[in-house]
Phi, psi and omega in degrees: 000122182267334183201156172244123180261126181246126177243139180294134180269170170289162181305133179279124182222144177135194181228156181215138175274131184273132181284174178293153184294125175298311184297324178287319183300320180300320179287321183295320180295321177290323180298327180298337178296337181286343183283156173260005180219166178298147178239136181250126182239130175258148173087009179289122182287154179264087184230168189300314181303319183286328176294326175294320177300319179299319179293315178299316181299317180299326182289337180254004178100001178282128184258136176237138175224124175265117182278163179302333180277005177094349181289149173253126176257122181251123181244107183269004190289342183252016175297123183236001175203158184229028175261104180278133184304125189301317184294314181294316182288341175275354183282347175214147191293321191283010174301338180297342178297336179291339174296307178297326184281339186245336191299313184295327182278326190243347173084346181203138179220135175241132184211151177289159180296150185304134175246213179083207187279095188290316183050053178080299181194130173227085192296152178258016188301327181287328173299310183298315180302312183297313182292323176297322180294339176267002174110006182275153173239148183243139171235126186250132180236181186300313187247353185204170174225155180239135178244131183229149176198119175295325177204132175269137179236150182297154180205161172263118189240124175254121178280125181291336173219151181289126182221118180293312180298317179295321178297314180295316182298316178295321179297317178301313182294324186284339186300320180249019174280163179275124178094197186253144177236138175237126177255117181253147186060037181286154175292147183253010186304147175303330180292328175295312180296322179297316178297319178296321179297318176299311182300320178295324176294332178278351179114005176289167180235085183240131175231151174091358179298133187101353173243179181272008176223114183244133178245134180232123173261117185297145177235162184270341182206159178224150183248172177286165179195179174239137185212147176248127181292147178292156177291156184279104182294333182285319176295317180300315180298322179296321178293320178298320179292326180298330177298317180289321183295330182256357181075033184242208180213123185231135175251127174256127183254159178060051178241167173249101188307323183295336177290345183249018188302312182291324178296312182295320179299319180290321179294322176294323178297323180289331178127005176281148173268127182239125176242138180242133180222093180065250181253028175223155179221144179235128175250132182228138175289131186251011175109341179203139176247136183256146175294158182206176172238138178216145177231125181291153181201164174294155180305137012269018176288184183287123188293136179297330180286350175261359180295323184293309177294330177295321178301316178298318180298318185287346173293343180262000182269147176286142178092193186248122178255154176233131177241122177257118177264110186242005183275314183275152185304326181260044182297161183206172174248125183247122174276142180229124180240000000 
């Protein structure tokens, strides 16, 4: 491909129902492995990462069934091995959740190194630190790594940097560990709270999810349950921005407005009109877009995954905007005029 040609579209108008959160779904499917009974999940999107999980699960004995009503039933009772095929498990980053989801029950997990959107480097050191503090040992090989633990025990873990994936992985491992675990400087993302809500429905004892201090009292067993994944706040935010970029009006349905607070505040600052009605939100172009400054941050700050559509939107704003990317190790400040 030598070039990408972009043509301005007519104003985008209409409404769209927002699917379940991809980032939450990846954690929920791994969390279901901790149960001793089938778990039913509603709202799981049909996307490539999740289809790979279904393939990986089938290879280790994890059963998935998609019902006519759209629900996914996960049955972990026939898992008979915990070596995830390295190439497939390296094709998406969140395969590491299977370490937290399988280690306490089976004592050993093998998985390929994290893949997906690398963006130079997204280290797993906080995952490794947390699991080691609970008694796990790591062996690293060319294409995969193995995590082992005869018994996981509770620990007080301080994350040196806020990490959503590390918080979820440690929480998964701690649920069936012996004793109590405290996670300090924990991520506050809605996806963390969603995973904790599922685990609590299964019989876990987790408090504080959604704050920077999470407490987990280990339990010996977990049961099946039914749970609905939260809507994808990143998809919703991108649609709201598309209304401004095209000069239109877009309504996103089936959302949780508080998950979009920082996004909505910035869009209003730029000049979009935002109306909220229960579980729907409408963004409308009001005739002029203003330049702004934004710096990405962990939740509840402005999400790094919304930086790209915001950049497109700000190309239509008058004046000079600055976007600071501070989440990834090679972050930068980008001027937009």
